[in-house]
N, CA, C, O and the ligand as a Tripos MOL2 file, in Angstrom:
@<TRIPOS>MOLECULE
protein
  285   283    72     0     0
PROTEIN
NO_CHARGES

@<TRIPOS>ATOM
      1 N         -19.7160    2.3470   28.6220 N.3       1 MET1
      2 CA        -19.6980    0.8900   28.3820 C.3       1 MET1
      3 C         -19.3080    0.5870   26.9400 C.2       1 MET1
      4 O         -18.4840   -0.2840   26.6640 O.2       1 MET1
      5 N         -19.9200    1.3250   26.0460 N.am      2 GLU2
      6 CA        -19.5640    1.1240   24.6400 C.3       2 GLU2
      7 C         -18.0830    1.4170   24.3960 C.2       2 GLU2
      8 O         -17.3970    0.7120   23.6560 O.2       2 GLU2
      9 N         -17.6170    2.4920   25.0540 N.am      3 GLN3
     10 CA        -16.2330    2.9000   24.8450 C.3       3 GLN3
     11 C         -15.2670    1.8110   25.3120 C.2       3 GLN3
     12 O         -14.2490    1.5460   24.6740 O.2       3 GLN3
     13 N         -15.6080    1.1950   26.4290 N.am      4 GLN4
     14 CA        -14.7330    0.1610   26.9640 C.3       4 GLN4
     15 C         -14.6440   -1.0360   26.0050 C.2       4 GLN4
     16 O         -13.5720   -1.6060   25.8010 O.2       4 GLN4
     17 N         -15.7680   -1.3930   25.4350 N.am      5 GLN5
     18 CA        -15.7630   -2.5120   24.4850 C.3       5 GLN5
     19 C         -14.8950   -2.1790   23.2800 C.2       5 GLN5
     20 O         -14.1820   -3.0330   22.7520 O.2       5 GLN5
     21 N         -14.9680   -0.9150   22.8540 N.am      6 ASP6
     22 CA        -14.1730   -0.4940   21.7090 C.3       6 ASP6
     23 C         -12.6820   -0.6320   22.0080 C.2       6 ASP6
     24 O         -11.9120   -1.0940   21.1660 O.2       6 ASP6
     25 N         -12.2850   -0.2290   23.2070 N.am      7 LEU7
     26 CA        -10.8760   -0.3330   23.5800 C.3       7 LEU7
     27 C         -10.4290   -1.7840   23.6060 C.2       7 LEU7
     28 O          -9.3290   -2.1070   23.1550 O.2       7 LEU7
     29 N         -11.2630   -2.6450   24.1230 N.am      8 GLU8
     30 CA        -10.8880   -4.0610   24.1780 C.3       8 GLU8
     31 C         -10.7280   -4.6170   22.7610 C.2       8 GLU8
     32 O          -9.8170   -5.3970   22.4840 O.2       8 GLU8
     33 N         -11.6070   -4.2120   21.8980 N.am      9 TYR9
     34 CA        -11.5300   -4.6850   20.5110 C.3       9 TYR9
     35 C         -10.2300   -4.2340   19.8660 C.2       9 TYR9
     36 O          -9.5380   -5.0230   19.2220 O.2       9 TYR9
     37 N          -9.9030   -2.9590   20.0430 N.am     10 ARG10
     38 CA         -8.6750   -2.4340   19.4400 C.3      10 ARG10
     39 C          -7.4580   -3.1830   19.9840 C.2      10 ARG10
     40 O          -6.5180   -3.4780   19.2470 O.2      10 ARG10
     41 N          -7.4870   -3.4820   21.2740 N.am     11 GLY11
     42 CA         -6.3610   -4.1820   21.8700 C.3      11 GLY11
     43 C          -6.1250   -5.5350   21.2310 C.2      11 GLY11
     44 O          -4.9910   -5.8830   20.9030 O.2      11 GLY11
     45 N          -7.1850   -6.2960   21.0530 N.am     12 SER12
     46 CA         -7.0130   -7.6240   20.4790 C.3      12 SER12
     47 C          -6.6650   -7.5250   18.9950 C.2      12 SER12
     48 O          -5.9500   -8.3710   18.4580 O.2      12 SER12
     49 N          -7.1750   -6.4910   18.3440 N.am     13 HIS13
     50 CA         -6.8570   -6.3080   16.9300 C.3      13 HIS13
     51 C          -5.3610   -6.0220   16.7520 C.2      13 HIS13
     52 O          -4.7170   -6.5930   15.8730 O.2      13 HIS13
     53 N          -4.8250   -5.1520   17.5770 N.am     14 ASP14
     54 CA         -3.3920   -4.8510   17.5050 C.3      14 ASP14
     55 C          -2.5620   -6.1040   17.7510 C.2      14 ASP14
     56 O          -1.5730   -6.3540   17.0630 O.2      14 ASP14
     57 N          -2.9680   -6.8710   18.7220 N.am     15 ALA15
     58 CA         -2.2250   -8.0890   19.0480 C.3      15 ALA15
     59 C          -2.2420   -9.0470   17.8640 C.2      15 ALA15
     60 O          -1.2510   -9.7180   17.5780 O.2      15 ALA15
     61 N          -3.3760   -9.0990   17.1840 N.am     16 MET16
     62 CA         -3.4930   -9.9930   16.0420 C.3      16 MET16
     63 C          -2.5520   -9.5430   14.9230 C.2      16 MET16
     64 O          -1.8610  -10.3660   14.3230 O.2      16 MET16
     65 N          -2.5260   -8.2500   14.6480 N.am     17 ILE17
     66 CA         -1.6610   -7.7200   13.5870 C.3      17 ILE17
     67 C          -0.1990   -7.9920   13.9150 C.2      17 ILE17
     68 O           0.5640   -8.4270   13.0530 O.2      17 ILE17
     69 N           0.1840   -7.7380   15.1430 N.am     18 HIS18
     70 CA          1.5730   -7.9730   15.5250 C.3      18 HIS18
     71 C           1.9290   -9.4460   15.4070 C.2      18 HIS18
     72 O           3.0370   -9.7930   14.9980 O.2      18 HIS18
     73 N           0.9890  -10.3100   15.7660 N.am     19 GLY19
     74 CA          1.2340  -11.7370   15.6640 C.3      19 GLY19
     75 C           1.4630  -12.1540   14.2260 C.2      19 GLY19
     76 O           2.3600  -12.9480   13.9410 O.2      19 GLY19
     77 N           0.6570  -11.6250   13.3180 N.am     20 LEU20
     78 CA          0.7990  -11.9570   11.9070 C.3      20 LEU20
     79 C           2.1170  -11.4520   11.3560 C.2      20 LEU20
     80 O           2.7940  -12.1550   10.6050 O.2      20 LEU20
     81 N           2.4830  -10.2340   11.7280 N.am     21 ALA21
     82 CA          3.7250   -9.6540   11.2310 C.3      21 ALA21
     83 C           4.9130  -10.4800   11.6890 C.2      21 ALA21
     84 O           5.8390  -10.7300   10.9160 O.2      21 ALA21
     85 N           4.8870  -10.9000   12.9340 N.am     22 ARG22
     86 CA          6.0010  -11.6730   13.4530 C.3      22 ARG22
     87 C           6.0880  -13.0170   12.7280 C.2      22 ARG22
     88 O           7.1810  -13.4940   12.4240 O.2      22 ARG22
     89 N           4.9580  -13.6100   12.4600 N.am     23 THR23
     90 CA          4.9540  -14.8880   11.7440 C.3      23 THR23
     91 C           5.5550  -14.7300   10.3600 C.2      23 THR23
     92 O           6.3410  -15.5700    9.9230 O.2      23 THR23
     93 N           5.1890  -13.6550    9.6660 N.am     24 ALA24
     94 CA          5.6760  -13.4540    8.2960 C.3      24 ALA24
     95 C           7.1890  -13.3010    8.2840 C.2      24 ALA24
     96 O           7.8630  -13.8280    7.3990 O.2      24 ALA24
     97 N           7.7220  -12.5850    9.2570 N.am     25 ILE25
     98 CA          9.1610  -12.3490    9.2860 C.3      25 ILE25
     99 C           9.9250  -13.6270    9.6150 C.2      25 ILE25
    100 O          11.0010  -13.8740    9.0690 O.2      25 ILE25
    101 N           9.3780  -14.4180   10.4880 N.am     26 GLU26
    102 CA         10.1320  -15.5680   10.9780 C.3      26 GLU26
    103 C           9.8440  -16.8520   10.2070 C.2      26 GLU26
    104 O          10.4820  -17.8780   10.4400 O.2      26 GLU26
    105 N           8.9010  -16.7920    9.3070 N.am     27 GLU27
    106 CA          8.5300  -18.0180    8.6210 C.3      27 GLU27
    107 C           9.5460  -18.3660    7.5410 C.2      27 GLU27
    108 O           9.7260  -17.6090    6.5870 O.2      27 GLU27
    109 N          10.1900  -19.4770    7.6840 N.am     28 TYR28
    110 CA         11.1700  -19.9290    6.7000 C.3      28 TYR28
    111 C          10.5590  -21.0150    5.8220 C.2      28 TYR28
    112 O           9.8360  -21.8890    6.3000 O.2      28 TYR28
    113 N          10.8590  -20.9420    4.5550 N.am     29 ILE29
    114 CA         10.4320  -21.9860    3.6370 C.3      29 ILE29
    115 C          11.6650  -22.6250    3.0220 C.2      29 ILE29
    116 O          12.7480  -22.0410    3.0620 O.2      29 ILE29
    117 N          11.5200  -23.8050    2.4600 N.am     30 GLU30
    118 CA         12.6580  -24.4580    1.8250 C.3      30 GLU30
    119 C          13.0670  -23.6950    0.5860 C.2      30 GLU30
    120 O          12.2300  -23.3760   -0.2590 O.2      30 GLU30
    121 N          14.3460  -23.4010    0.4760 N.am     31 GLU31
    122 CA         14.8320  -22.6920   -0.6870 C.3      31 GLU31
    123 C          14.7810  -23.6160   -1.8940 C.2      31 GLU31
    124 O          14.2750  -23.2320   -2.9480 O.2      31 GLU31
    125 N          15.3010  -24.8290   -1.7500 N.am     32 GLY32
    126 CA         15.0640  -25.8660   -2.7410 C.3      32 GLY32
    127 C          16.0550  -25.9220   -3.8920 C.2      32 GLY32
    128 O          16.4320  -27.0130   -4.3170 O.2      32 GLY32
    129 N          16.4910  -24.7700   -4.4120 N.am     33 GLU33
    130 CA         17.3090  -24.7840   -5.6250 C.3      33 GLU33
    131 C          18.7740  -24.4520   -5.3680 C.2      33 GLU33
    132 O          19.6670  -25.0000   -6.0140 O.2      33 GLU33
    133 N          19.0090  -23.5570   -4.4230 N.am     34 THR34
    134 CA         20.3710  -23.0930   -4.2030 C.3      34 THR34
    135 C          21.0470  -23.9170   -3.1200 C.2      34 THR34
    136 O          20.5320  -24.0020   -2.0050 O.2      34 THR34
    137 N          22.1840  -24.5240   -3.4200 N.am     35 PRO35
    138 CA         22.9130  -25.2120   -2.3530 C.3      35 PRO35
    139 C          23.5060  -24.2090   -1.3680 C.2      35 PRO35
    140 O          23.7780  -23.0620   -1.7220 O.2      35 PRO35
    141 N          23.6970  -24.6430   -0.1630 N.am     36 CYS36
    142 CA         24.2950  -23.7780    0.8470 C.3      36 CYS36
    143 C          25.7080  -23.3860    0.4070 C.2      36 CYS36
    144 O          26.5140  -24.2660    0.1030 O.2      36 CYS36
    145 N          26.0260  -22.0950    0.3660 N.am     37 PRO37
    146 CA         27.3700  -21.6710   -0.0320 C.3      37 PRO37
    147 C          28.4510  -22.1190    0.9470 C.2      37 PRO37
    148 O          29.6400  -22.0960    0.6270 O.2      37 PRO37
    149 N          28.0340  -22.5160    2.1160 N.am     38 ASN38
    150 CA         29.0000  -22.9050    3.1310 C.3      38 ASN38
    151 C          29.3040  -24.4020    3.1000 C.2      38 ASN38
    152 O          30.4670  -24.7990    3.1730 O.2      38 ASN38
    153 N          28.2710  -25.2320    2.9910 N.am     39 CYS39
    154 CA         28.4960  -26.6790    3.0660 C.3      39 CYS39
    155 C          28.0210  -27.4170    1.8170 C.2      39 CYS39
    156 O          28.1780  -28.6340    1.7220 O.2      39 CYS39
    157 N          27.4350  -26.6830    0.8470 N.am     40 ASN40
    158 CA         27.0140  -27.2560   -0.4370 C.3      40 ASN40
    159 C          25.8820  -28.2730   -0.3330 C.2      40 ASN40
    160 O          25.6320  -29.0060   -1.2890 O.2      40 ASN40
    161 N          25.2150  -28.3320    0.7710 N.am     41 ASN41
    162 CA         24.0380  -29.1830    0.8640 C.3      41 ASN41
    163 C          22.7930  -28.3790    0.4660 C.2      41 ASN41
    164 O          22.7220  -27.1810    0.7380 O.2      41 ASN41
    165 N          21.8180  -29.0230   -0.1710 N.am     42 PRO42
    166 CA         20.5880  -28.3090   -0.5670 C.3      42 PRO42
    167 C          19.6300  -28.1800    0.6060 C.2      42 PRO42
    168 O          18.4790  -28.6100    0.5430 O.2      42 PRO42
    169 N          20.1220  -27.5890    1.6560 N.am     43 THR43
    170 CA         19.3790  -27.5760    2.9090 C.3      43 THR43
    171 C          19.0890  -26.1670    3.3860 C.2      43 THR43
    172 O          18.9430  -25.9300    4.5850 O.2      43 THR43
    173 N          19.0050  -25.2260    2.4460 N.am     44 LEU44
    174 CA         18.7330  -23.8480    2.8300 C.3      44 LEU44
    175 C          17.2480  -23.6230    3.0600 C.2      44 LEU44
    176 O          16.3950  -24.1240    2.3280 O.2      44 LEU44
    177 N          16.9740  -22.8630    4.0880 N.am     45 LEU45
    178 CA         15.6380  -22.3220    4.2860 C.3      45 LEU45
    179 C          15.7300  -20.8220    4.0670 C.2      45 LEU45
    180 O          16.7660  -20.2170    4.3430 O.2      45 LEU45
    181 N          14.6540  -20.2140    3.5720 N.am     46 ARG46
    182 CA         14.7080  -18.7700    3.3590 C.3      46 ARG46
    183 C          13.4030  -18.1230    3.7940 C.2      46 ARG46
    184 O          12.3500  -18.7590    3.8100 O.2      46 ARG46
    185 N          13.4910  -16.8640    4.1420 N.am     47 ASN47
    186 CA         12.2940  -16.0520    4.2820 C.3      47 ASN47
    187 C          12.4850  -14.8440    3.3680 C.2      47 ASN47
    188 O          13.2570  -14.9180    2.4120 O.2      47 ASN47
    189 N          11.8120  -13.7560    3.6360 N.am     48 GLU48
    190 CA         11.8460  -12.6520    2.6870 C.3      48 GLU48
    191 C          13.2290  -12.0470    2.5070 C.2      48 GLU48
    192 O          13.5570  -11.5920    1.4120 O.2      48 GLU48
    193 N          14.0340  -12.0320    3.5350 N.am     49 SER49
    194 CA         15.3090  -11.3300    3.4200 C.3      49 SER49
    195 C          16.5020  -12.1420    3.8870 C.2      49 SER49
    196 O          17.6460  -11.7440    3.6680 O.2      49 SER49
    197 N          16.2530  -13.2620    4.5190 N.am     50 ASN50
    198 CA         17.3500  -14.0430    5.0660 C.3      50 ASN50
    199 C          17.2200  -15.5120    4.6970 C.2      50 ASN50
    200 O          16.1560  -15.9800    4.2910 O.2      50 ASN50
    201 N          18.3190  -16.2190    4.8470 N.am     51 ALA51
    202 CA         18.3150  -17.6590    4.6550 C.3      51 ALA51
    203 C          19.1720  -18.2800    5.7400 C.2      51 ALA51
    204 O          20.0610  -17.6340    6.2950 O.2      51 ALA51
    205 N          18.8970  -19.5320    6.0320 N.am     52 LYS52
    206 CA         19.7580  -20.2430    6.9660 C.3      52 LYS52
    207 C          19.8170  -21.6920    6.5410 C.2      52 LYS52
    208 O          18.8880  -22.2190    5.9290 O.2      52 LYS52
    209 N          20.9130  -22.3180    6.8720 N.am     53 CYS53
    210 CA         21.1450  -23.6980    6.4880 C.3      53 CYS53
    211 C          20.8290  -24.6030    7.6710 C.2      53 CYS53
    212 O          21.2910  -24.3740    8.7890 O.2      53 CYS53
    213 N          20.0380  -25.6300    7.4050 N.am     54 THR54
    214 CA         19.6950  -26.5490    8.4880 C.3      54 THR54
    215 C          20.8120  -27.5480    8.7400 C.2      54 THR54
    216 O          20.8060  -28.2330    9.7630 O.2      54 THR54
    217 N          21.7630  -27.6410    7.8310 N.am     55 GLU55
    218 CA         22.8490  -28.6090    7.9680 C.3      55 GLU55
    219 C          24.0040  -28.0400    8.7960 C.2      55 GLU55
    220 O          24.4560  -28.6620    9.7580 O.2      55 GLU55
    221 N          24.4770  -26.8420    8.4090 N.am     56 CYS56
    222 CA         25.6440  -26.2820    9.0910 C.3      56 CYS56
    223 C          25.2860  -25.0940    9.9720 C.2      56 CYS56
    224 O          26.1460  -24.5470   10.6630 O.2      56 CYS56
    225 N          23.9920  -24.6850    9.9490 N.am     57 ALA57
    226 CA         23.4930  -23.6080   10.7990 C.3      57 ALA57
    227 C          24.0350  -22.2380   10.4170 C.2      57 ALA57
    228 O          23.8580  -21.2750   11.1640 O.2      57 ALA57
    229 N          24.6880  -22.1350    9.2750 N.am     58 GLN58
    230 CA         25.1540  -20.8360    8.8000 C.3      58 GLN58
    231 C          23.9430  -20.0040    8.3760 C.2      58 GLN58
    232 O          22.9920  -20.5340    7.8010 O.2      58 GLN58
    233 N          23.9830  -18.6970    8.6620 N.am     59 GLU59
    234 CA         22.9010  -17.8120    8.2590 C.3      59 GLU59
    235 C          23.3910  -16.8490    7.1960 C.2      59 GLU59
    236 O          24.5590  -16.4590    7.1820 O.2      59 GLU59
    237 N          22.4890  -16.4720    6.3110 N.am     60 PHE60
    238 CA         22.8180  -15.6070    5.1770 C.3      60 PHE60
    239 C          21.7710  -14.5180    5.0540 C.2      60 PHE60
    240 O          20.6700  -14.6170    5.5950 O.2      60 PHE60
    241 N          22.1480  -13.4700    4.3200 N.am     61 VAL61
    242 CA         21.1880  -12.4320    3.9680 C.3      61 VAL61
    243 C          21.2070  -12.2900    2.4590 C.2      61 VAL61
    244 O          22.2640  -12.3610    1.8320 O.2      61 VAL61
    245 N          20.0210  -12.0870    1.8730 N.am     62 TYR62
    246 CA         19.9520  -11.8770    0.4320 C.3      62 TYR62
    247 C          20.3300  -10.4420    0.1070 C.2      62 TYR62
    248 O          19.8090   -9.4940    0.6940 O.2      62 TYR62
    249 N          21.2530  -10.3050   -0.8460 N.am     63 VAL63
    250 CA         21.6610   -8.9630   -1.2850 C.3      63 VAL63
    251 C          21.1920   -8.7530   -2.7210 C.2      63 VAL63
    252 O          20.4670   -9.5880   -3.2610 O.2      63 VAL63
    253 N          21.5920   -7.6550   -3.3400 N.am     64 ASP64
    254 CA         21.1470   -7.3120   -4.6950 C.3      64 ASP64
    255 C          21.2830   -8.4830   -5.6450 C.2      64 ASP64
    256 O          22.3240   -9.1400   -5.6770 O.2      64 ASP64
    257 N          20.2420   -8.7550   -6.4210 N.am     65 GLY65
    258 CA         20.2920   -9.8220   -7.3970 C.3      65 GLY65
    259 C          20.0000  -11.1860   -6.8210 C.2      65 GLY65
    260 O          20.0230  -12.1760   -7.5510 O.2      65 GLY65
    261 N          19.7260  -11.2680   -5.5370 N.am     66 GLY66
    262 CA         19.3750  -12.5350   -4.9190 C.3      66 GLY66
    263 C          20.5820  -13.3300   -4.4650 C.2      66 GLY66
    264 O          20.4470  -14.4870   -4.0650 O.2      66 GLY66
    265 N          21.7760  -12.7180   -4.5210 N.am     67 ALA67
    266 CA         22.9690  -13.4230   -4.0540 C.3      67 ALA67
    267 C          22.9080  -13.5660   -2.5320 C.2      67 ALA67
    268 O          22.2830  -12.7690   -1.8330 O.2      67 ALA67
    269 N          23.5690  -14.5960   -2.0550 N.am     68 LEU68
    270 CA         23.6100  -14.8320   -0.6210 C.3      68 LEU68
    271 C          24.9030  -14.2940   -0.0370 C.2      68 LEU68
    272 O          25.9850  -14.5050   -0.5860 O.2      68 LEU68
    273 N          24.7770  -13.6010    1.0780 N.am     69 ARG69
    274 CA         25.9700  -13.1140    1.7580 C.3      69 ARG69
    275 C          25.9940  -13.7010    3.1570 C.2      69 ARG69
    276 O          24.9680  -13.7480    3.8360 O.2      69 ARG69
    277 N          27.1380  -14.1370    3.5760 N.am     70 PHE70
    278 CA         27.2850  -14.7080    4.9160 C.3      70 PHE70
    279 C          26.9680  -13.6640    5.9700 C.2      70 PHE70
    280 O          27.3630  -12.5060    5.8400 O.2      70 PHE70
    281 N          26.2590  -14.0670    7.0090 N.am     71 LEU71
    282 CA         26.0430  -13.1760    8.1440 C.3      71 LEU71
    283 C          27.1190  -13.4260    9.1960 C.2      71 LEU71
    284 O          27.1230  -12.7750   10.2410 O.2      71 LEU71
    285 ZN         25.1960  -25.2640    5.0970 Zn       72 ZN72
@<TRIPOS>BOND
     1     1     2 1
     2     2     3 1
     3     3     4 2
     4     3     5 am
     5     5     6 1
     6     6     7 1
     7     7     8 2
     8     7     9 am
     9     9    10 1
    10    10    11 1
    11    11    12 2
    12    11    13 am
    13    13    14 1
    14    14    15 1
    15    15    16 2
    16    15    17 am
    17    17    18 1
    18    18    19 1
    19    19    20 2
    20    19    21 am
    21    21    22 1
    22    22    23 1
    23    23    24 2
    24    23    25 am
    25    25    26 1
    26    26    27 1
    27    27    28 2
    28    27    29 am
    29    29    30 1
    30    30    31 1
    31    31    32 2
    32    31    33 am
    33    33    34 1
    34    34    35 1
    35    35    36 2
    36    35    37 am
    37    37    38 1
    38    38    39 1
    39    39    40 2
    40    39    41 am
    41    41    42 1
    42    42    43 1
    43    43    44 2
    44    43    45 am
    45    45    46 1
    46    46    47 1
    47    47    48 2
    48    47    49 am
    49    49    50 1
    50    50    51 1
    51    51    52 2
    52    51    53 am
    53    53    54 1
    54    54    55 1
    55    55    56 2
    56    55    57 am
    57    57    58 1
    58    58    59 1
    59    59    60 2
    60    59    61 am
    61    61    62 1
    62    62    63 1
    63    63    64 2
    64    63    65 am
    65    65    66 1
    66    66    67 1
    67    67    68 2
    68    67    69 am
    69    69    70 1
    70    70    71 1
    71    71    72 2
    72    71    73 am
    73    73    74 1
    74    74    75 1
    75    75    76 2
    76    75    77 am
    77    77    78 1
    78    78    79 1
    79    79    80 2
    80    79    81 am
    81    81    82 1
    82    82    83 1
    83    83    84 2
    84    83    85 am
    85    85    86 1
    86    86    87 1
    87    87    88 2
    88    87    89 am
    89    89    90 1
    90    90    91 1
    91    91    92 2
    92    91    93 am
    93    93    94 1
    94    94    95 1
    95    95    96 2
    96    95    97 am
    97    97    98 1
    98    98    99 1
    99    99   100 2
   100    99   101 am
   101   101   102 1
   102   102   103 1
   103   103   104 2
   104   103   105 am
   105   105   106 1
   106   106   107 1
   107   107   108 2
   108   107   109 am
   109   109   110 1
   110   110   111 1
   111   111   112 2
   112   111   113 am
   113   113   114 1
   114   114   115 1
   115   115   116 2
   116   115   117 am
   117   117   118 1
   118   118   119 1
   119   119   120 2
   120   119   121 am
   121   121   122 1
   122   122   123 1
   123   123   124 2
   124   123   125 am
   125   125   126 1
   126   126   127 1
   127   127   128 2
   128   127   129 am
   129   129   130 1
   130   130   131 1
   131   131   132 2
   132   131   133 am
   133   133   134 1
   134   134   135 1
   135   135   136 2
   136   135   137 am
   137   137   138 1
   138   138   139 1
   139   139   140 2
   140   139   141 am
   141   141   142 1
   142   142   143 1
   143   143   144 2
   144   143   145 am
   145   145   146 1
   146   146   147 1
   147   147   148 2
   148   147   149 am
   149   149   150 1
   150   150   151 1
   151   151   152 2
   152   151   153 am
   153   153   154 1
   154   154   155 1
   155   155   156 2
   156   155   157 am
   157   157   158 1
   158   158   159 1
   159   159   160 2
   160   159   161 am
   161   161   162 1
   162   162   163 1
   163   163   164 2
   164   163   165 am
   165   165   166 1
   166   166   167 1
   167   167   168 2
   168   167   169 am
   169   169   170 1
   170   170   171 1
   171   171   172 2
   172   171   173 am
   173   173   174 1
   174   174   175 1
   175   175   176 2
   176   175   177 am
   177   177   178 1
   178   178   179 1
   179   179   180 2
   180   179   181 am
   181   181   182 1
   182   182   183 1
   183   183   184 2
   184   183   185 am
   185   185   186 1
   186   186   187 1
   187   187   188 2
   188   187   189 am
   189   189   190 1
   190   190   191 1
   191   191   192 2
   192   191   193 am
   193   193   194 1
   194   194   195 1
   195   195   196 2
   196   195   197 am
   197   197   198 1
   198   198   199 1
   199   199   200 2
   200   199   201 am
   201   201   202 1
   202   202   203 1
   203   203   204 2
   204   203   205 am
   205   205   206 1
   206   206   207 1
   207   207   208 2
   208   207   209 am
   209   209   210 1
   210   210   211 1
   211   211   212 2
   212   211   213 am
   213   213   214 1
   214   214   215 1
   215   215   216 2
   216   215   217 am
   217   217   218 1
   218   218   219 1
   219   219   220 2
   220   219   221 am
   221   221   222 1
   222   222   223 1
   223   223   224 2
   224   223   225 am
   225   225   226 1
   226   226   227 1
   227   227   228 2
   228   227   229 am
   229   229   230 1
   230   230   231 1
   231   231   232 2
   232   231   233 am
   233   233   234 1
   234   234   235 1
   235   235   236 2
   236   235   237 am
   237   237   238 1
   238   238   239 1
   239   239   240 2
   240   239   241 am
   241   241   242 1
   242   242   243 1
   243   243   244 2
   244   243   245 am
   245   245   246 1
   246   246   247 1
   247   247   248 2
   248   247   249 am
   249   249   250 1
   250   250   251 1
   251   251   252 2
   252   251   253 am
   253   253   254 1
   254   254   255 1
   255   255   256 2
   256   255   257 am
   257   257   258 1
   258   258   259 1
   259   259   260 2
   260   259   261 am
   261   261   262 1
   262   262   263 1
   263   263   264 2
   264   263   265 am
   265   265   266 1
   266   266   267 1
   267   267   268 2
   268   267   269 am
   269   269   270 1
   270   270   271 1
   271   271   272 2
   272   271   273 am
   273   273   274 1
   274   274   275 1
   275   275   276 2
   276   275   277 am
   277   277   278 1
   278   278   279 1
   279   279   280 2
   280   279   281 am
   281   281   282 1
   282   282   283 1
   283   283   284 2
@<TRIPOS>SUBSTRUCTURE
     1 MET1         2 RESIDUE 1 A MET
     2 GLU2         6 RESIDUE 1 A GLU
     3 GLN3        10 RESIDUE 1 A GLN
     4 GLN4        14 RESIDUE 1 A GLN
     5 GLN5        18 RESIDUE 1 A GLN
     6 ASP6        22 RESIDUE 1 A ASP
     7 LEU7        26 RESIDUE 1 A LEU
     8 GLU8        30 RESIDUE 1 A GLU
     9 TYR9        34 RESIDUE 1 A TYR
    10 ARG10       38 RESIDUE 1 A ARG
    11 GLY11       42 RESIDUE 1 A GLY
    12 SER12       46 RESIDUE 1 A SER
    13 HIS13       50 RESIDUE 1 A HIS
    14 ASP14       54 RESIDUE 1 A ASP
    15 ALA15       58 RESIDUE 1 A ALA
    16 MET16       62 RESIDUE 1 A MET
    17 ILE17       66 RESIDUE 1 A ILE
    18 HIS18       70 RESIDUE 1 A HIS
    19 GLY19       74 RESIDUE 1 A GLY
    20 LEU20       78 RESIDUE 1 A LEU
    21 ALA21       82 RESIDUE 1 A ALA
    22 ARG22       86 RESIDUE 1 A ARG
    23 THR23       90 RESIDUE 1 A THR
    24 ALA24       94 RESIDUE 1 A ALA
    25 ILE25       98 RESIDUE 1 A ILE
    26 GLU26      102 RESIDUE 1 A GLU
    27 GLU27      106 RESIDUE 1 A GLU
    28 TYR28      110 RESIDUE 1 A TYR
    29 ILE29      114 RESIDUE 1 A ILE
    30 GLU30      118 RESIDUE 1 A GLU
    31 GLU31      122 RESIDUE 1 A GLU
    32 GLY32      126 RESIDUE 1 A GLY
    33 GLU33      130 RESIDUE 1 A GLU
    34 THR34      134 RESIDUE 1 A THR
    35 PRO35      138 RESIDUE 1 A PRO
    36 CYS36      142 RESIDUE 1 A CYS
    37 PRO37      146 RESIDUE 1 A PRO
    38 ASN38      150 RESIDUE 1 A ASN
    39 CYS39      154 RESIDUE 1 A CYS
    40 ASN40      158 RESIDUE 1 A ASN
    41 ASN41      162 RESIDUE 1 A ASN
    42 PRO42      166 RESIDUE 1 A PRO
    43 THR43      170 RESIDUE 1 A THR
    44 LEU44      174 RESIDUE 1 A LEU
    45 LEU45      178 RESIDUE 1 A LEU
    46 ARG46      182 RESIDUE 1 A ARG
    47 ASN47      186 RESIDUE 1 A ASN
    48 GLU48      190 RESIDUE 1 A GLU
    49 SER49      194 RESIDUE 1 A SER
    50 ASN50      198 RESIDUE 1 A ASN
    51 ALA51      202 RESIDUE 1 A ALA
    52 LYS52      206 RESIDUE 1 A LYS
    53 CYS53      210 RESIDUE 1 A CYS
    54 THR54      214 RESIDUE 1 A THR
    55 GLU55      218 RESIDUE 1 A GLU
    56 CYS56      222 RESIDUE 1 A CYS
    57 ALA57      226 RESIDUE 1 A ALA
    58 GLN58      230 RESIDUE 1 A GLN
    59 GLU59      234 RESIDUE 1 A GLU
    60 PHE60      238 RESIDUE 1 A PHE
    61 VAL61      242 RESIDUE 1 A VAL
    62 TYR62      246 RESIDUE 1 A TYR
    63 VAL63      250 RESIDUE 1 A VAL
    64 ASP64      254 RESIDUE 1 A ASP
    65 GLY65      258 RESIDUE 1 A GLY
    66 GLY66      262 RESIDUE 1 A GLY
    67 ALA67      266 RESIDUE 1 A ALA
    68 LEU68      270 RESIDUE 1 A LEU
    69 ARG69      274 RESIDUE 1 A ARG
    70 PHE70      278 RESIDUE 1 A PHE
    71 LEU71      282 RESIDUE 1 A LEU
    72 ZN72       285 GROUP 0 **** ****
């Protein structure tokens, strides 16, 4: 009985960790300072490694030095 409870706990714990990880990767924040290299509107959103423009829907990836590269 104890063992079964332990397994259930581990299951929900794993699900929680995966949920948090997915949120961190997909969470976009307003870039705010850099205009979109494609349409020049200040409408970029960024997360840890990527950016996307809400105006023209172009997506970018951050490369060395924080420069934006078209995807
Ligand atoms: Zn744009």
